[in-house]
N, C-alpha and C positions, 0 to 999 in steps of 0.2 A: 804687851798688855799683861797686867797682873792676872794671875790665875785665882779664881774663887776657891777658898778653902773653907769647908769641904765642898765637893761637887754639889751642884744644886739640881735636884730633880725638877722636871717640868710638869706643870699641871695647867690645863685649860680652865677657863671659867665655866665651860660646859663639861659635863661628865664624859661626853664623847667628843674629843677634840675636832673631829671631822664635821661638826655641826655648824661651823662658822659660816660657810657659804649659804646653806639653807636659811640661817638666821638673817644674813644680810638680804636675802631675797624675800623672805616672808615675815620677818620679825619673830617675836617670842613664840608665836603659834608653832613654828618649826620645832621648838624644843619639846612639844608634846609627843614627838616621835623619837626622842632620845631614849634608846633602850636601857641606858645605864643611869637613868635619873635618880633611882633610889639610893645610889651611892653618895648622893649629895647630902643626905640627911633630911631631905624634905619629906613631909608627911603626905603630900599629894603632888601630882605632876603639875597642876596649876601653880602651886606654891613654888615648885622648882623653876618653872618657866619664868615666873615673875622675878624671882630673886636672881636667877642666872644672868639676866641682862645687866645686873648692877654690881656684880661681885668680882670685878677685875682686881680690886684691892685685896679682897680676901684670897683670891688665887695667888697673888704675890705673897701674902702672909703664909699661906699653905706651903708654898715652895720654900720660904725661909725656914719654917718649922721642920719641914721634911729634911732640910740640909743638916739639921742636928738630930735627925732620927725620930721625929715625932710625926704621927699621922692624925689628921683631924678632918672630918667631913666639912666641906666648904660652907654649908649652911649652918653648921654648928658654930663655926667661927663668926659668921654674919650675925646670927642671933645674939651671941655674946657681945659682939661689938656694938650692936644696936642698944643693948642695955647700958652701954657707956655713952650713948649719944652719937656713935659713929655713923649710924644711919637713922633717918627719920622716916617712918612709915605712915602714910596717909591712908587710912582704911576707907575713907570716903571714895577715893578714886583709885585705890590700889597702887598709888605711885610710891616710889622709894627714892629718897634724896640721900646722896652720899657717894663716896666716902668723905666724911668730914674729918680733916686731918688731926686737929687738936685732941678730940676724944679718942681717936685711934691710938695716938701716942700714949695716952694714959692707959688704955686697954692693954696694949702689948707689954707695957712695963709691969702692970699689976698682975696680969694673967700669966705672962710667959717670961718675965724677967729680962725682956729685951730693952736695950737703950735705943730710943728713937727721938728724932728732932725734925720738926717741920722746917723746910728750907724754902725761901721765896727769893725772887729776883736772882735766880741762879744762872749765870752765863753758862752756856753749854761747855765752854772750854774749862770751867772749874769743876766739872764732874769728876775727872781723875783725882783731883785733890780731895774731894769729898770721900771718894772710895779709898783713898790712902789712909783715912782716919776711921772709916766705917766698913762694915761687911757688905752692905747693900745700899742701893739708892732706888727707891720706888719713885719713878718719874712720871709726871703728867704729860701725856702726849696725845696727839690726834690718833684715833683708832685707825686712820688711813695709813699709818706707818707700816701696815702689812704690805703696802705697795709703795716702797720707798722711791720708785722711779716716777711716781705721780706727784703732782702738786696737791697738798692737803687743802681741804676747805677751810681749815682753821687750825688752832693749836689747843691741846688739852682735851679733857673730857674722858680720857682713858688712862689706865695705869699699866706700866710695864716694870719689870724687875731688872734693874741694871746690876750685873754681877762683876764686871771688869771694865777697865778703861785705861787708855794711855793718851798721849798727846795727839794721836791721830784718829783713834777709833774707840768704839765701845762695844760691849756685848751685853745682850739682854734676852730675857724670856718674855714673850708676849702672850698673855692669857687668851687673846682672841685672834691669834694668827690663823690663817686659813689652810696652811699646809706646813709640812715639817720645816721647810726652809724659813718660814715666817713665824714659827712658833718658838723653838728652842735654840739657844745660843746664836741668836741673830747678831751678826757683826755689821756695823755701819760706820762710815766715816763720821766724825763729829759734825762736819759741815752738813751732812745729810740729816742726821738726827736733829740738828738745830731747826730745820724747817718744820718739824712736828712738835718740838718740845716747848711747853708753856712756861718754862723757867721756874718751875716749882716742883716740890716733891717731898719725900720723907727719907732721911738718912736713918739706917737701922744697923745696929751692931749687936753681936752676941754678948 
């Protein structure tokens, strides 16, 4: 498996990575107990809790930028991406739609000088070839990938950062993993990843 260069720091979509299981049990209200919420750049804990449920893509971007030595609060990234149309906020019901891929590509190019390309109809076995030409692949998967031994209820709806792949397996950071083993440098056979992968994502290179 190819090694990511440089090493990629891990960040959760929650400011306290251990919040995943409480969030799964209670929903966003659990994040009102996150002691590190201010690190997100949110103005209020309510704002943090609402956004944190939707920023797996921004966690992936935060990890990409950290790999080249840049530090950005996750909600600062989310707000900036929203200005490009990467998220759509409905103030009437407080819902957030996104990540929307095409505006994200424009956002990261203009703000950070990253080259990014939306990829659709991606066979799992072609991910190694994508990584041969790019630094990262942000992959759409089921969030149930934190439990790879289980059958997922569907595919897609969550984003993980794939950092390395070969013909047999791949390695990724999962912004909503529930423990260390399911968070950073998770390695899975391509056949296992395929059960969760929605065959789309965003290729990114420095």
